[in-house]
Structure formats: structure tokens, C-alpha cells
N, C-alpha and C positions, 0 to 999 in steps of 0.2 A: 652560428645561430643568430638570427635577428632578434634583438631584444627591444621591447617597447617599455621604456623606463619611466615615462611621464616627465613632467616639467617642474615638479615641486623643488623649491630651494634654489632655483637657477637665479643667479645674480648677474649684474652687468660685468662684462669682462673686457680687459684690454686686449687689443690685437697684438700677437707676438710674432716678430719676424723670425723666430726660431722654429716655428711650426709651418712647414712649407707644403703647399699642395698645388695641383694644377688649377690656376685661378679661373679658368673657363669652366672646368669640370670634367665629368667622366660619363661615359655611356653606361647604361644600367648593368650590362653583363661584363663590363671590363674589370680587370684587377685594379684596385684602388688602394694606394699606399701613401700615407702622409709621412714625411720625414721630419724628425725632430733633431735639431742640431745644437751642439755645444762647441763654439769656436775654440780652437787651440793654437792654431798657427795662422799667421797672416794679419791683415790690417785690423781685424776684429778680435785678435787674440786676447785682449784685455777684457773682453765681454765674457759672460758665461751664462749658461742656462742649465739648470738641473731639473729634468722633467719629473712630473709625478708618475706614479705607476699606472694609473687608469686613465684612459682616453675615451672620449665620448663623441659620437656623431649627433649633432643637434640640428633639428629642423629650424631654420632661421626664421620661418614665418610664424611659428606658434610656440617656439621654445621647447618643443617636445624632444626628449632624449630617446633616440631610436636605436642606438647600438652602443655597447660599452665593452671594452676589452683592454688587456694590458698591452703596452708598447713592448717591443723586443729590441734589445740592444744589438747594435751591429758590430760584427767582428770581435765579439767578446770584450768590447770596450776599447778597442784599438783606435788610434788616430788614423784616419784615412789620409794618405799622402797627397792624393790629387786635390782634395778640398781643404785639408788642414783641420778637419772637424772630427769630433766624436759624434756618433749618430745613433738614433733609435728609429725603428720603423713601426708604424701603426697601420695594420692591414684592416680595412673596413669594406672589403669586397662584397660582404654579405648584404650591404645596403644597396638595394636595387630600385627602390621606388623613386620615381621622378620627383624632383623638388629642389629647393634651395637649402643648403646645409653649411655648417662649419664644424671644425674639429675643436673640442674643448679639452684642455688639461684640467681635470677636476681639482687636483690638489693646489695647483698654482693659480687657478681661476683666470687663465689666459686662453686665447683662442686664435685660430687661423683666420685668414680671409674667408669670405663666403664663396661658395662654388655651386654649380648646378649639377644635377644628375638628370640626364635626358638623352633620348635617342639622337636628337639633332643638336647636341651641345656644341659641335664644331662647325656647323653649317655657316654661321655668320662669320666665324673666324676665317674659314676658307675663302669666303666671298671677299672679305677685306684684303686678305693676303694676295688674292688673285688680282684685285683692283690696283695693286701697286704697279702692275705692268701698264695699266692705262695711264697712270701718272708719269711713267717712264717713256711714253711714246714721244718720239722725235718728230717734229713737223706736224703735230696734231693739236688743234685748239681744244683746251680743256674748259668747256663751257660749264657754268655754275650748276646747271641742272644735272650734270654727270659728276663733276669734280667736287661739288659743294662750293659755296661762296668763298670759303676759307682758302681753297687751293685752285680757284679758277685762274686760267692764264691763257694768253694767246698762243698760237702755234709758234714753236721755236725753230730757228735755223732754216727759215724760208726766205731770207733776204738775199740780196745780190751777192753772188759768189759763195753762197752757202750751199745747202744740200741739193737744191734743184739744178744748180749749175756750178758744181764743185770742180775744182781744178786739181791736177796732180801736185803733190807736195814737191816734186822734182821739176815741175814746169809751171810755176805759179803765175808767170806773166803771159802764158800762151792760151788764148781763148779756145784754141782747137783742142785743148786737153779737157775741156769741160764735159762733165757727165752728170746725169741725174742719179744720185745715190740716196734719195730721200727714203723716209720710213725707218723702221727699226726702233730700238729702244736705247735710251741712255744705259750704258752697261752697268753702272753702279752709281756711286756718288759723283764720279766723273761722267761727262756727257759723251765720251767717245763711243764709237761703234766698232766692235771687233768681230770680224766675220766668223772666225773659228768658234767663238763663244756664242754668238747669236745663233749659229747653226745648232749648237748643242742645246740651247734653250728650246728650239723648235722640236728637237728630238724628244726632250723630256716632256714637253706638252703632249706630243703624240702618244708617248708611252702612258702618261697619266690618264689620257682619255681612253685608250684601248684597254688598260688594265682595270679601270673602274668607271665605265661609261655612265652608271647611274649616280655618280657623285656630282655631276655637272649640270648646273641650271642655266637658264637663258634669261636670268633676272639680276645680273650683277650691276645694273645701272651704268652700263657703258653705251655708247651710241648705237651699237648693234643689238642690244638686248631686245628680246621680243621678236626676233626675226625668224625663229624656228630652228636655229642651230645653237648648240651649247656655246656659251660665251668664251670658253677656253679655246674653242676652234676659231671663233671670230678674232680673238686676241692674237692667236698664233699667225693668222694671215698677215697681220701688220708686220711681223718679223719675216715671214716667208717672202712677201712681196718686195721687201728691202733686199733680200738675198737675190731675188730675180733681177733686180736692177744692178746689183753688184757683179753679176755674171756677165762676161763679155761674149762677143759673137763666136769666138773660138773655143768657148767652154771654160776658159780660165775665170777665176773669181778674185776680185780685188780684196785685199787683206784687211783694210782698216779705213775708217773715216775719222779724222781728228776734228773735234767740235770745239767751238768757243764755249766758255762757261760764264754764267751770270745768274743772279737771283732777282726776279724770277727768270726761268729759262728763256722766255720770249724776248728778254732784253739783251741776250747774247748777240753781239753785232759783228764780231770778227769773222773772216772767211773760214770755210771748212776746207779740208784738204784730204785727198785719198792717197793710199799707198798702193804699190803695184801688186799684181797677183802673186800667189805662192801655192805650192803643192798642198799644204795642209788646209788652206781655205777651200780649194777645189774638192778635196776628199770629204771634209766635214760637210760642205754644202751638198755634195752628192748624196751623202747619207741622209741628210735632213729632207731633201727633196724626195728621195725614194720612199722613206717611211711616211712622209706627209701625203704622198700620192695614194697610198693605201687608205689612209683615214678619210681623205676628202672624196675618194671614190665611193666609199660606203655612205657618205652624206649626199650623194647624188651630183656632186660637182665633177662630172666626167671629163669635160674639156680641161678643167683646171688640173685634175689629176693626171691627165695625159701630158699636159705641158710640163708638170713637175717631173714626171718620169723621164721625158725626153731630155729635160735639162740636167737631170741626175746623170744620165748616160753620157751626155756631152762633157760634164765636169770630170767624170771618171776617165774618159778617153784623153782629155787634156793632161790629167795627172799621170796617166801611163806614159805619155810622151815626155813629160817633165816631172819625174818622180822626186827630184831633189832641188826644186826651185824654192829658195829660201828668201825671206825678208824679215829682218828684225827692225821693228819700229822703235822710235825713241832711243836710237843707238848711234853713237858717234862713228863707229866703224862702218856703218851703212849710210852715213850722211843723213840720218833721219831724226836727229835729236829734235825734240819738240813735237813730234807726230805721235799723239796718244800719250798714255801714261803707263798702263800695264803692258806686258809683253805678250803678244798674241802668237808668236812663233813657237814651234815645238821642236823637240829633238828627234833623232832618228826613230826611237821607240814610239814616240807620239805619232809620227807619220805612219809607221807600220800599223799601229792600232786604228788610226783613222781609215787606212785602206781596208783593214779587216772589217771594220764597221760598214763602210760603203759596200763592200762585196756582199756582206750578209744581207743587207736590206735590198740591194739590187737583185740578188738571187730570189729573195722572197717575192719581189714584184714581177720579175721577168721569167723566172724558172730557167734562165740560161745557165748551162752547166759550167761555163767559164768562171762564173762567180762562185758557184759551189766548190769548184776545184781549187780556186784561189783560197777560199776559206779553209777547206780541208787541209791544204798544204801549209797553212800559216797559223792556225788557231793556237797551236801549242807554244807559240812565242809569247802569248799573254802571260803575265807574271804570276797568275794564280797557279800555273803549272810549274814555272821555274822556282817559285818560292815555297816548295814543299806543301803546296795546297793551302797557303795562307790567303784568305779572302780579305783584301785590304780595302778599307772604305775610300782611300784615295784612288783606287782602281775600279770603283763601282761601275762607271760607264762601260768600260771594256768587259767586265764580268757580265753585265746585262746584255751586251751584244752576243756573248757566247750563249747565254740562256735563251735569247730570242731565236737563235739558230735551232735550238731543240724543239721549237714549235713548228718548224717548217716541214710540210708534208714530204717533200722530196729531199730533205737533208739526209746525210749519210748516217744510218742508224747507229753504227758502232761509235761514231764520233759524238753523236747526240748523247748516247749513254755515258760516254766518258766524261763529257762536260757535266752532266747531271750528278754523277757520282763524286767528281772532284769538288763541285760547288757544295753539294750537300754535306760532305765530310768537312769541308773548310769552314762552313758557317755553323754547323751544329756542334762540331767537336773542337774547332779552333778555340784556343784559350781566350782570344780577344773578341770573340763574336758571341753567339748565343750562349755558349758555355759560361761566358762572363756574367750573363744575366742570371742563368740558373744557379751559378755559384755565388751570386750576390757580391760580385767583386767591387762594385761601386755602391756606397750606401744610398746614392740618389738614383740607382738602378739604370743608368745610361752610360755604361763604361765606354770610354774612348782611350785608346792606347796613347795617342800623341795629340796634344793640344797645340795648335799652331794658328797662323792667320786663317780666318774663315772656319773656325772649329764648329760653328753652328751648322754650316753647310755639311761638314763631315759627319756630324751627328745625324743630320737628316738622311744622308746616304747610308749610314750604318743601320738606322731604323728600317730603311727600305730593303737592305740586304736580308734582314730577318723576314720581312714580309714577302720577299721573293720566293721563299720556300712555299708559300701559299699560291702566289701568282703562277708559278711554273710547276705546280703539282708535285712538289718534293716534300710535302708536309704530312705524309701518312703517319698517323699516331701522335703528331706534335702540332696540330693546327692551332690549338688554343695557346700553346707555348710560343709559337712563332708570332702570333698576333700580339701577345703580351710583350714579347721582346721588342717588337716594332713600336708599339704604342708607348712604351716607357720613354722613348726618345722624344715623343710629342709632349709627354708630361714634363720632361726635363726642360724643354724649350718654353713651356708654359708656366714655369715657376718652381718646379721641383729641382732646385739647385741651391747652392750655398748663398746666393745673392737674393733669393726669394723674388726673382725678377722674370717677368715675361719678356722674352727677347724680340718682341714685335713692337713697333713704334706706336705710341699714342692710342692704345686700345682701351682707354678708360670708358668709352661709351659702349663697349662690346663685351664687358665682363671682367676686364683686368683691373686689379687694384694697384699694381706696381709694375708698370711696363716701361719700355725704353722711352725716355723723354726727349732725347736729342741724339743725333748720329751724324757722322760725317757725310755731307751731301752738298753739292754746289748750290742747290736750290734752298735747302733748309739750313743755311750756313750759320756759323758762329757769329753772333752779333746782329743777326737779322731781327729787326723789331717785330716782324710778323711771324716768322717761321722757325725761330731758333729753338728754345726750350719750352716744353709744355709748362704752363703756369707762370712763365716769365715773359715770353713773347706773346703776341696777341693770339696766335692760333697754334703755334707749335707745328711740327712736321705732319705730313699726311699719315693716316693710320696704315698699319698692316705690313710695314717693311721689316724684314728679318735682318738683324745686324750681324756683323762678323763673328762676335763672340769672344770668349776668353782666349788670350794669346800670351803665354808666358815668355815668348820671345820679343814682346814689345819693348821698345826703348825710345827715348827721345832721339831727335835727329843727331847724326854724327858730329855736326858742328857744335852742339852743346857741350860744355856750358859757356864757352867763350869765343868760339870761332865762327859765329853766324853773321859777322859783319859789324855793324855799329853796336855801341853799348846798349842802345834802346832795344835792338833786336835780340841781343844776347840775353837781356832781361826777360824776354818772352819764354826762355827756357825755364824760368822760375815763376811764371805767371800763375801756376796752380800746381798742386801736388799731383805727381804721377805714380804714387805708390798708395793704393793700387792705380793702375794695373801692374806696375813693375814690382819685382821682388815679392811675389805672392805664390802660394800654391796654384797649380794650373787652373783649377776651376774658379779661383777668385781673381784671376788675371784679367779683369774687366773693369772699365769705368764708363759710366753714363756721361760721355762728353763728346764734343765735336770740334775741339780746338785744332786748328790746322798747323802748318809748319811753324816752329820747329818741334812742336809736341806730337805731331803726326798721329792724331787720333784715328786716322783711317786704318791703322794696323789693328784696331780694336773694334771700332763702332761703325765702320762704313758698311753700307748695304752692298749687295751684288745680286744681279738677276740670277747668277749661278746658285747662290745660296737659296734665293727665293723659290726658284722653280723646283729645287730638290725638296725643300720643305713642303711646298704645295702638293707635290706628288705624293709624299708620305702622308700628309694630313688627309688627302682625299680618300685614302683607304678606310677612313673612319667616318665618312660622310656618305649619306644616301639622300638624294632628293626624292621624296616619296609623294605619292598621290598625284602623279602627273598623267593626265589622260590625253592621248593624241586623237583629236577630232578631225576626221577628213573633211576637206572642203572641196569645192569645185573650181578653185582658182587654178592658175596656170602652172608652169614649170617651177621647180624648186628654186632655181637661181637664175639670175641674169649673170652669166659667167664672164661677161666683159668687165664687170665691176665687182663681182662676188657679192652683190647685194641680194639678199634673199627676197623673193616674192612669195606671198602667202600661198602655201599649198596645204600644209598641215598646221593647225593651230594648237599650241601647247597651253593647256588650261591648268593652273594650279588650283586644286580643289581645297 
């Protein structure tokens, strides 16, 4: 019951890091739970906080106490192993009126950060998170009017022997090997472009748009904004067109482009090099082109959609002829040491699932029975069937391919029903998924079984797994629960965690009070006087980047403490404390730092377009761009398809 308690007796309070909330806020109808923590294990074990019994929601604008209730102890007072904390939960879901609030511990007279309750509370957060892809564009000038003066930069990798006339890594001296491999995104904190992953980002963009088209605006302040097409689709074209250039005349697709690194990116001067085609790149690109053809066809880009579908079929056909063409970059056995950083090649299972995905999307676009038959004959190889129905967040992409098949009109009904039943049971009843939320397994309400490199991306996937019950019509009787179970992962990434941290970079201008201040990135590098740490460098990093997250497997480089070369380099092993992130409970295995080798902060704080797009897709489920009216005009066709530049036909007016 909502209580109007007045403001008498309210005194100034200190902000407590032990009362954690979503620092951006909550939608009016959402479940709202503040977590109160008392550290027991980990770097902060010597600290303590004993909460009072009564907690209050206070209107930050006028000091009015609007709701009062007791906190509830978690787990009967047990210590949560994943965080090393004792915890209490304060549920204030009954507060639904829009406004700015904070949580007050009456007895201790300490409070949380302020937060908003509003229908559009995440709209600007999504906008900034999506804009990170603009900052990651390779070969695109970041003019101040779009990037902001703090992060303006010239186009990168457009010099001689860079992306526009890139040579083979294995034929560096031969001008005949030169190809245009321009476009695409810096994959992460490194600037390399990995075809398999770039294709996956395109797929995620397409799913994000198809699943929640009313989440996406045309006002993200990128050069394409205001052209009549949602900016998510404009951004995706930057990656799609790069893939089109990576595809060869025979249908094969080059695997990787290794890029030079520098800060700012435009100063990178060394040559770019590409790697040879492989089966996985062809299959993942085929899937991306097929799904994108559907989306852009609905946007009126018919010729573009036709091109993408034709290219998808060509890539599929090449992969049929060469099903086991492998290439391992940055690998001495393949003579590729120095080409890229991360490993883009996949194992046999990875290629099987890439083929299943391509077959699914191609069947959806062509209706050709060969693709349906391939899917029907191979879908049970997906691990959700082999693992006794366990829905694994590390397998989220494949599980969503299976779910997509259930939406296809001409899919095999019995197989569609089997997929639905297996997924529903795995997510709802599996002890690590929605049942972990209903069972309050994690005091911070965002249970993850395994924390590893990129755990924030895993959490984003796990949230989407719960929301998939709604997206794919499996939510009968549990719609509110599925939504809560998905949104809890958003709250976790926004501050409901043991570190009281928003895992997005430099979001202080957008509602965060304690966000990521620095992260591993070649542009926003350690020691940069302009872009290193917020509050210490001139500008800090650009806003909106999701970092990797807690990783209990983190360690300094294997050369430490004394085998890294000279004594001065060995001393770098001790240049700062690495506990945390080392030797901590899983959820505390994080540090806000960007120190490079040999402390290898990339295992903790590096961004990745993979984490980013999964977070964006989940967040979009809780965003709606309202009050948009389409006003017909008499201008010409929707697009000039030779350049994908929109010509005005329909004007979107934000009322």
C-alpha cells in the first residue's frame, strides 16, 4: 500500500554505498527492489553495515516520504557465495508515480543515490549505448556535431595500404592482392574486424528491431539521423556493407581484417591486412544477409534486400562445397601470428550451428524446402537438446535460432512444438534460469551460474532468455514474471550489484552517479591525457560502452612477477593492486582500470561490440519511442538504393 508520510523531521543524510539501486531508475509498473548489503568476504570484508528495520522512499524534490516498509533479510542471514555479502531487500514496487526519489534508512539516516521513476527512464540510456557503435565505426569521420567536441576524430584506416587497398597477410608485397575491405566496426578495445562476430552483431541488430520496432528512434545524433529510417538500421548498414566487401566473387567471405592501433584512431598509420576465407565466415555472413534482407525489404529497400538475399545464397553455396575450410588467425601453426588478437575461428560444433542458423533464415526468406529439410534434420544437435533441456546463456544465439524457426509459417509443426516445449521447460523450470529468479537465488536478483570473461554480456543474454518467453508467445500465465526476470538483469548492470556500479562508461551526464570511469580500449588508453579516466584526464572515454564485467578467472600475465623482460617491465606487475579483481567472490572480481600488459585489464574492463549489442537488445524491450506521427509527403521514393541514403517520403515528427 502506498503511504504518504510527509516530510517532517527529515534531516540531511550521507549517501551510503551499501544501499544499491538502478541508478537510472525504474518504469512505473516495474518491480523495484533496493538491495542493502553488508560485506563479509572480499576486498571490503573489513567494512560493515547494519541496516535499520524501516526503509523509506523519499521524493528528492520536496523531501516527502511517500512509502515506508521493512526491509527483508535474504537467505535467512546467510552469506551469498557469489558476492561475499549478507543482504536485505527492500521492495518498493508500490511507488508508481513519476518523479525523482531516493531510498532512506531511517534509523541510520543514510540514503541511496537518487533515481527516476518514469515511462521513458531508459530511452536516453539506450540512445547512448547505441551511439557507441558510431564511435566504433572504422573509416568514418567523427565530426564534432555528432561525436561531440570531446571525441571528434578524423576517419581512421583510410591511408595507403589500409582498408581501401588492403593486402593479404600472406602476400604483403603484392599489389595484386589489394582489396577494399573498408567499413565495419572496431570489434572491441582492439581495432580488428572479425567477420564471424561482425555478422553476429548484424543479426542481433535485426532481431532487436524486429522484436521491438517501437523502441527505435531516428534521433540518435548520427549522420543518418532524421532520414526517415530508425537509426539502428542505419548503423547496421555500416556493418552489412563491410560484409558485402568482404565477400568474394565465388561467394567465399574473408575471415578477418587486422588493423593498426593508435589514440586517436585516425593516427593509426600501419598497414591493414586481411586473412583468407573460411567456412564459418561464409555461414555467419549468409545468416546475417538473409535476416537483414527481410528487415530492409519491410523498410522499402527492395533492391538492397534482393542483393543481400542473393549474396546470402552465394555464401551458403560456397560453404556447401567447402564445409571444413578453416583459418586460425594469430596462430603460429597457421603462420598467422600478429593478424588480429581474438580468435575468430570456431570448432566443429560452432560450424554446425552456423549452418543451422543460415538454413533457418534462408528458409524464412526463400521458402525453399532444402533449407527446411536441413534444419529439421539437424536442429536436435543444438546443446539445449543434448544437455537435458538446460538453456545455457552461452548458447543464447543458437537457442534463438530455434525459436525463430517456430515463427515460420511453413516450418514443420511437430518440430516447432518440440522446440517450444523444450525451451519453455528449460527457461521456466531450469534451476539456473527463471526459477533462480523466483527462488531468489541471488540477493541482487540477477543470478548467473558461471562468471567468466565477458560476464556482463552473459547477463544480457540471460535477461533476453527470460524475455524470449514473451517474444515467442511462451508466456501464458507468466508474462509479468518473465518481464521481471528479464528486467532484473538490466537493474544489475545499472547498479544493483555489490560494487554499486553502472557498468556503462562515463554516464554521469545521463543519470549515473557511479559508472565506469575507464576501460581497456586503444583509443581511451591508459595514460592518455585526454581520454583516460573520468575526472583525471581532460574528457575521459566516450559514454555508453558496456565493459566485460566481473571475471574471477582474471590474473596478471603469465610472465609476472619476474619473467616479463627487464627489471623495469617486471616492476609493472606491481604498479597497482590487482586484488580486486583477483582473489574475490565472483561478483566482486572487477576493477575500474585500463592498465595494459602485463596487468591485462582487458580480461575485466574491455568493451566488446558483442556485449554491447546483447545489452542494447535487452534494454530495448523496456523502451518505447512514443508520440511519433508519420506525415505523408509528396516527395519521391524512399531511398536512393545506390547509396542507401534516404530521400524524404515520410517525415517523422516527434510531438
